[in-house]
C-alpha positions in Angstrom: 27.8 0.2 19.7 29.8 3.3 20.3 30.0 5.7 23.3 27.9 8.9 23.2 29.8 12.2 22.6 29.2 15.1 25.0 26.7 16.6 22.6 24.9 13.2 22.4 24.9 13.0 26.2 23.2 16.4 26.4 20.6 15.3 24.0 20.3 12.1 25.9 19.2 14.0 29.0 16.6 15.9 26.9 15.5 12.5 25.5 15.1 11.0 28.9 13.0 14.0 30.0 10.4 13.1 27.4 9.3 10.2 29.5 7.7 12.8 31.8 5.8 14.5 29.0 2.2 14.9 29.9 -0.1 14.5 26.8 -3.8 13.7 27.0 -4.6 10.0 26.8 -0.9 9.2 26.4 1.5 7.1 28.5 5.2 7.4 27.7 6.6 4.0 28.6 10.3 4.9 27.9 12.4 7.6 26.3 16.1 6.8 25.9 19.1 7.6 23.7 20.1 4.7 21.5 23.8 4.7 20.5 24.8 4.2 16.9 25.1 0.7 15.7 22.7 -2.2 15.8 19.2 -2.4 17.4 17.3 -5.6 18.0 13.6 -5.1 17.6 10.9 -6.8 19.7 10.3 -9.3 16.8 14.0 -10.3 16.9 15.2 -8.4 13.8 18.7 -6.8 13.9 18.6 -3.3 12.4 22.2 -2.4 11.5 24.0 0.8 10.7 21.7 3.1 12.7 22.8 6.6 13.7 22.4 7.6 17.4 18.8 8.5 18.1 16.2 9.3 20.7 13.7 6.4 21.0 10.3 7.1 22.5 7.9 4.3 23.2 4.3 4.7 24.5 0.7 3.9 24.5 -2.4 5.9 23.4 -5.8 5.3 25.0 -8.5 7.4 23.3 -11.1 5.0 24.7 -11.3 2.5 27.5 -10.8 -0.3 25.1 -7.9 1.3 23.3 -4.2 0.2 23.5 -2.4 1.9 20.6 1.4 1.3 20.8 3.6 3.8 19.1 7.3 4.6 18.7 9.0 7.9 17.7 12.6 7.9 16.6 14.6 11.2 16.3 18.2 11.4 15.1 20.7 12.9 17.5 22.7 14.5 14.7 22.0 15.8 11.2 18.2 16.0 11.5 16.8 17.3 8.3 14.0 19.1 10.1 11.4 16.8 8.7 9.0 14.1 10.1 8.2 11.0 8.0 5.3 8.8 9.2 5.3 5.1 8.2 2.2 3.0 7.4 1.0 -0.6 7.9 -0.2 -3.5 5.8 -3.2 -5.9 6.0 -5.0 -5.6 9.3 -1.9 -4.0 10.8 -1.0 -5.2 14.2 2.7 -4.3 14.4 5.2 -1.5 14.0 7.2 -1.5 10.8 10.7 -1.1 12.4 12.6 -1.9 9.2 11.0 1.0 7.4 11.5 3.3 10.4 15.2 2.4 10.4 15.6 3.3 6.7 13.8 6.6 7.3 16.0 7.4 10.3 19.2 6.8 8.3 18.0 9.4 5.8 17.9 12.1 8.5 14.2 12.1 9.2 12.5 11.9 12.5 10.0 9.1 12.1 7.0 7.4 13.8 5.2 4.1 13.6 2.2 2.5 15.3 0.5 -0.9 15.5 -2.8 1.0 15.2 -4.2 -0.5 18.5 -3.6 -4.3 18.5 -0.9 -6.9 18.2 -1.5 -9.5 15.6 -0.3 -10.9 12.3 -1.4 -8.9 9.2 -4.0 -11.4 8.1 -5.5 -11.8 11.6 -8.7 -9.8 12.4 -9.8 -11.8 15.4 -8.7 -8.9 17.7 -11.7 -7.0 16.3 -14.3 -9.4 17.7 -16.7 -7.4 19.8 -14.2 -4.5 20.0 -15.7 -1.6 18.0 -13.3 0.9 19.5 -10.3 -1.1 18.4 -11.8 -1.1 14.9 -11.9 2.7 15.0 -8.3 2.8 16.2 -7.3 0.6 13.3 -9.4 2.6 10.9 -8.3 6.1 11.6 -7.5 7.1 15.2 -4.3 5.2 15.8 -2.3 6.8 13.0 -3.7 10.3 13.5 -3.0 10.3 17.3 0.5 8.8 16.7 1.2 11.6 14.2 0.1 14.3 16.8 2.2 12.6 19.5 5.2 12.4 17.2 5.0 16.1 16.4 4.8 16.9 20.1 7.9 14.8 20.8 9.8 16.4 17.9 9.0 19.8 19.3 10.1 18.9 22.8 13.3 17.1 21.8 14.7 19.6 19.2 13.1 22.8 20.7 11.3 23.4 17.4 8.7 21.9 15.1 9.4 20.0 12.0 9.5 22.2 8.8 7.6 19.6 6.8 5.8 16.3 7.6 5.5 13.4 5.1 3.8 10.0 5.0 4.8 7.0 3.0 2.5 3.9 3.0 1.2 1.2 0.8 -1.8 -1.2 0.8 -3.5 -0.6 4.2 -0.8 2.1 4.5 -2.2 3.6 1.3 -5.7 3.6 2.9 -4.2 5.2 6.0 -2.6 7.8 3.7 -5.9 8.8 2.1 -7.6 8.7 5.5 -5.1 11.3 6.7 -5.6 13.5 3.6 -9.4 13.3 3.9 -10.0 13.5 7.6 -6.8 15.2 9.0 -5.5 17.4 6.3 -3.2 19.3 8.6 -1.3 16.2 9.7 1.0 15.9 6.6 2.3 18.3 3.9 3.1 15.5 1.5 1.6 12.0 1.2 2.8 9.1 -0.9 0.0 6.5 -1.1 0.6 3.2 -2.8 -2.1 0.6 -3.8 -4.6 2.0 -1.4 -7.1 -0.4 0.2 -9.3 2.7 0.6 -12.7 1.1 -0.2 -12.4 -1.6 2.4 -16.1 -2.5 2.8 -16.7 -2.9 -1.0 -13.4 -4.5 -1.7 -14.0 -7.3 0.8 -17.6 -7.7 -0.1 -16.5 -8.1 -3.7 -14.0 -10.7 -2.4 -16.9 -12.6 -0.9 -18.7 -12.7 -4.2 -15.6 -13.9 -6.1 -14.8 -16.4 -3.4 -18.3 -17.9 -3.6 -17.9 -18.3 -7.4 -14.5 -19.8 -7.3 -14.8 -22.0 -4.2 -18.5 -23.1 -4.0 -17.8 -25.8 -6.6 -14.3 -27.5 -6.2 -14.3 -28.1 -9.9 -14.0 -24.4 -10.4 -10.8 -24.0 -8.4 -7.8 -23.1 -10.5 -4.6 -24.8 -9.3 -1.5 -22.6 -9.2 0.1 -25.2 -11.5 -2.2 -23.9 -14.2 -1.3 -20.3 -13.8 1.8 -20.4 -16.1 -0.4 -21.6 -19.0 -2.8 -18.6 -18.4 0.1 -16.1 -18.4 1.6 -17.6 -21.6 -1.8 -17.4 -23.3 -2.3 -13.8 -22.2 1.1 -12.6 -23.3 0.8 -14.5 -26.6 -2.4 -12.5 -27.3 -1.5 -9.1 -25.9 2.3 -8.6 -25.2 3.2 -7.0 -28.5 0.3 -4.5 -28.5 2.4 -1.8 -26.8 5.1 -2.0 -29.3 7.5 -4.2 -27.4 7.3 -8.0 -26.7 8.9 -8.1 -23.3 6.6 -10.0 -21.0 5.1 -6.7 -19.6 1.7 -5.2 -20.5 1.9 -1.4 -20.5 -1.8 -1.1 -19.9 -3.6 -4.4 -19.3 -7.0 -2.8 -19.9 -6.2 -3.0 -23.6 -5.8 -6.8 -23.4 -8.9 -8.5 -24.8 -7.8 -12.0 -23.8 -10.7 -14.5 -23.7 -10.4 -17.2 -21.0 -12.5 -19.6 -23.1 -9.6 -19.9 -25.6 -8.0 -22.1 -22.9 -10.9 -24.5 -22.7 -9.8 -28.1 -22.7 -10.9 -29.9 -25.9 -9.7 -33.3 -24.7 -8.4 -34.6 -21.4 -7.8 -32.1 -18.6 -4.2 -31.0 -18.3 -2.0 -28.2 -16.9 -2.2 -26.5 -20.3 -5.9 -26.0 -20.4 -8.9 -25.0 -18.3 -12.1 -27.0 -17.6 -15.4 -25.2 -18.1 -15.8 -24.4 -14.4 -12.3 -23.1 -14.3 -13.0 -20.8 -17.3 -16.0 -19.4 -15.4 -13.8 -18.8 -12.4 -11.1 -17.0 -14.4 -13.7 -14.8 -16.0 -15.0 -13.9 -12.6 -11.5 -13.1 -11.3 -11.0 -10.7 -14.2 -14.5 -9.2 -13.8 -14.5 -8.5 -10.1 -17.2 -8.8 -7.5 -20.8 -7.7 -8.0 -24.1 -7.9 -6.0 -27.0 -10.1 -7.0 -28.3 -7.5 -9.5 -24.9 -7.3 -11.3 -23.8 -4.0 -9.9 -20.0 -3.9 -9.5 -18.8 -3.8 -5.9 -15.1 -3.7 -6.7 -13.1 -4.2 -9.9 -11.2 -7.4 -10.7 -7.8 -8.6 -11.6 -5.6 -7.5 -14.5 -4.1 -10.0 -16.9 -0.4 -10.5 -17.5 1.2 -11.9 -14.4 -1.0 -14.7 -13.1 1.9 -17.1 -12.9 4.0 -14.8 -10.7 1.5 -13.1 -8.4 -1.7 -15.1 -8.1 -0.6 -18.0 -6.0 0.2 -16.0 -2.9 -2.9 -13.7 -3.1 -5.6 -15.6 -5.0 -5.3 -19.3 -5.6 -3.1 -20.4 -2.7 -2.1 -24.1 -2.5 -5.7 -25.3 -2.5 -9.4 -24.2 -2.5 -10.4 -21.8 0.3 -11.7 -18.4 1.2 -9.2 -15.5 1.7 -8.2 -14.9 5.3 -9.0 -11.2 4.7 -12.6 -11.9 3.6 -13.3 -14.5 6.3 -11.7 -12.5 9.1 -13.3 -9.2 8.1 -16.8 -10.6 8.0 -16.5 -12.8 11.0 -14.9 -10.3 13.4 -15.7 -6.8 12.1 -19.0 -7.1 10.3 -21.0 -10.1 11.7 -19.4 -10.6 15.1 -19.9 -14.3 14.5 -16.8 -16.6 14.4 -19.0 -19.3 12.8 -20.0 -17.1 9.8 -19.5 -19.0 6.6 -18.6 -17.2 3.3 -20.0 -20.0 1.2 -23.5 -20.0 2.7 -23.9 -16.3 3.6 -26.3 -14.1 1.6 -24.1 -11.8 -0.5 -26.4 -8.7 -0.6 -27.2 -8.9 3.1 -23.5 -9.2 4.0 -22.4 -6.4 1.7 -25.1 -4.0 3.0 -24.1 -4.9 6.6 -20.4 -4.4 5.8 -21.1 -0.9 4.6 -23.3 -0.1 7.6 -21.0 -1.5 10.2 -17.6 -0.6 9.0 -17.5 2.0 6.2 -17.4 5.0 8.5 -14.4 3.7 10.4 -12.5 2.0 7.6 -13.3 3.4 4.2 -11.3 6.4 2.9 -13.3 7.1 -0.3 -14.1 10.8 0.1 -12.9 12.4 -3.1 -13.1 16.0 -1.7 -9.6 16.9 -0.8 -10.2 20.6 -0.8 -9.0 21.2 2.8 -5.8 19.3 2.1 -5.2 21.1 -1.2 -6.0 24.5 0.3 -3.3 24.3 2.9 -0.7 23.3 0.2 -0.8 19.5 0.6 0.5 17.3 -2.2 -0.6 13.7 -2.8 1.1 11.2 -5.1 -0.8 7.9 -5.7 0.9 4.9 -7.3 -0.3 1.4 -8.2 1.1 -1.6 -10.0 -0.8 -2.7 -13.0 -0.5 -6.3 -12.0 -1.4 -6.0 -8.4 -3.2 -9.2 -7.3 -4.3 -8.0 -3.9 -6.0 -4.7 -4.8 -7.3 -4.0 -8.2 -5.4 -1.0 -9.8 -8.7 0.0 -11.4 -9.9 1.1 -8.0 -7.1 3.7 -7.7 -7.7 5.0 -11.2 -11.4 5.3 -10.3 -10.7 7.2 -7.1 -8.2 9.5 -8.9 -11.0 10.3 -11.4 -13.4 11.1 -8.6 -10.9 13.4 -7.0 -10.4 15.3 -10.2 -14.1 15.9 -10.5 -14.7 16.8 -6.8 -11.6 18.9 -5.9 -10.9 22.3 -7.3 -7.2 22.9 -8.2 -6.5 19.2 -7.9 -4.2 19.1 -10.9 -1.7 21.2 -8.9 -1.9 18.9 -5.9 -2.5 15.3 -6.9 -0.6 12.9 -9.3 -1.1 9.2 -10.1 1.5 6.8 -11.4 0.7 3.4 -12.8 3.6 1.0 -12.9 3.5 -1.7 -15.7 4.5 -5.2 -14.5 4.4 -4.2 -10.9 2.5 -6.3 -8.4 1.5 -5.4 -4.8 3.5 -2.4 -3.6 6.7 -3.9 -5.1 7.8 -6.8 -7.2 6.6 -8.4 -10.4 8.0 -8.8 -13.9 8.5 -5.1 -14.4 10.6 -2.5 -12.7 9.0 -1.7 -9.3 11.6 0.1 -7.2 10.3 3.6 -7.4 11.7 5.2 -4.2 8.6 4.1 -2.3 8.8 2.6 1.2 12.5 3.4 1.4 13.3 1.2 -1.7 15.8 3.0 -3.8 15.8 3.2 -7.6 18.7 4.0 -9.8 19.6 7.0 -11.8 20.1 10.6 -10.7 17.5 10.5 -8.0 17.5 7.3 -5.9 14.4 8.3 -4.0 12.2 8.5 -7.1 8.6 9.2 -6.2 9.4 10.3 -2.7 11.9 12.8 -4.0 9.4 14.0 -6.5 6.9 14.5 -3.6 9.5 16.5 -1.6 10.3 18.7 -4.6 6.7 19.4 -5.2 6.0 20.3 -1.5 9.1 22.3 -0.9 9.9 24.0 -4.2 6.7 23.7 -6.2 8.3 21.5 -8.9 5.5 19.5 -10.5 6.5 15.8 -10.7 7.2 14.3 -14.1 8.4 10.8 -15.0 10.5 8.9 -12.5 12.8 6.0 -13.1 11.8 2.6 -11.9 14.3 -0.2 -11.4 14.1 -4.0 -11.4 16.8 -5.7 -9.4 18.2 -9.1 -10.1 20.5 -11.3 -8.0 22.7 -9.5 -5.5 20.5 -6.4 -6.0 22.1 -5.7 -9.4 19.9 -3.5 -11.7 18.7 -5.6 -14.6 16.0 -3.2 -16.1 15.0 0.4 -15.8 11.9 2.2 -17.2 10.3 5.6 -16.8 7.0 5.6 -15.0 4.9 8.5 -16.2 2.2 10.6 -14.7 -1.2 9.0 -15.5 -2.7 8.9 -18.1 0.6 9.1 -20.0 2.6 5.9 -20.4 6.2 5.1 -21.3 6.4 3.8 -24.9 9.4 2.1 -26.5 10.9 4.3 -29.2 11.6 1.5 -31.6 15.3 1.1 -31.1 17.8 0.8 -28.2 18.1 -1.5 -25.3 14.6 -2.5 -24.1 16.0 -2.9 -20.6 17.1 0.7 -20.5 14.9 3.7 -19.5 16.6 5.7 -22.2 14.8 3.7 -24.9 11.4 4.9 -23.7 9.6 8.2 -23.6 6.4 9.3 -21.9 3.5 10.1 -24.1 -0.3 9.9 -24.5 -1.8 6.4 -24.6 -2.9 5.2 -28.0 -6.3 6.4 -29.2 -9.2 4.3 -28.0 -7.8 3.5 -24.5 
């Protein structure tokens, strides 16, 4: 820690005065200047290298059952006159201090919220018989935090932010779209990754898939068999995009048939039994109702070995915590509800009735957001095992049809070989979530969003980076505005972005 300068001390007095700010439904619990150095978060993490900043902590209570915790951090020096809101993941339940710290170091004022409850990201038990908390999680918590953050910025600096941005992935991507759809004045630029925006249908589809995979233990696919599946997929499809590199440019073009792995003799880790073949087909196909109508699209082939254990197969048979928790505590209000015995159509219909209004961010009409000059960049990894990338492509298509002038306000980027928000066999550092890429612009997609909002520069390709040991770059690739894709030019280093160029996908895609 270091001592505050005289200028810092003056700001410190202004910061402390924020504790007395009177805002509707808001309790300011503390407002204090934090000296430069290291901050220990409530979860015990040490955040190092922080600049001096004003830290405001408080509680929002829009209903009698609400308890929305929030924090607003504002740099004491070199503020860039911008606010950057941070998102959550899973069922939320905590403030993402690490992301806030990264944002603060870049000169932004920043804000975060637990959206109204304290819990692990896979825990939905807090929602049991608490409909107001579900609303806080769904849309109120982030919006009210954003309004409060803007009020704190105005009071602390004596002026409003020039621009406001939001950067979130997964549930944070859902939050991002909820903001654009319901509260178009909250943010000028929004970076939305892998959005879980169709919550009710996504988890209803998960119920269908879980029943198929887990009702018969013989259909469970051990994680030990996943490498054989990936090898078979890549053997069949890897070279289709012009480069055999373990990455599928567009997995939709891969016509791999799971039955080619059917065991012809004794069961082994190199083949699948007939029930396992059925399970794999279902995972690729997605979840449907009893009449075969698709509820939510399925998995993409190409990285089963790397991504599926954590999100899909686990270490043994069982229903996803997200599916089980959502239906038990948000939909059915019945802790004994059983995914394997529930009626699918009844459960799916009730999910939509009970939670879609609060949780789903599927409205494709972004006219109000676009009219006031808002810009939205969507991105998704082609090998995301948690949320199908096909859902984001579908939503993007709906927005194009429903919103006039959308081509000047919305872009989609699909990252080959990227899994959920970051990671995977392909380059996945895109400047999202404070993760820097390499090249001339380390903030990648976020910098493209800023340039679009503030100078009208329409985003083009951005460079994605894959890091190896000790954070050394081992691969770079351009990621192109959809539906373009980066194609290898036939020569040059396949691990260098310079060997690729954006262009239209091959005919027939």
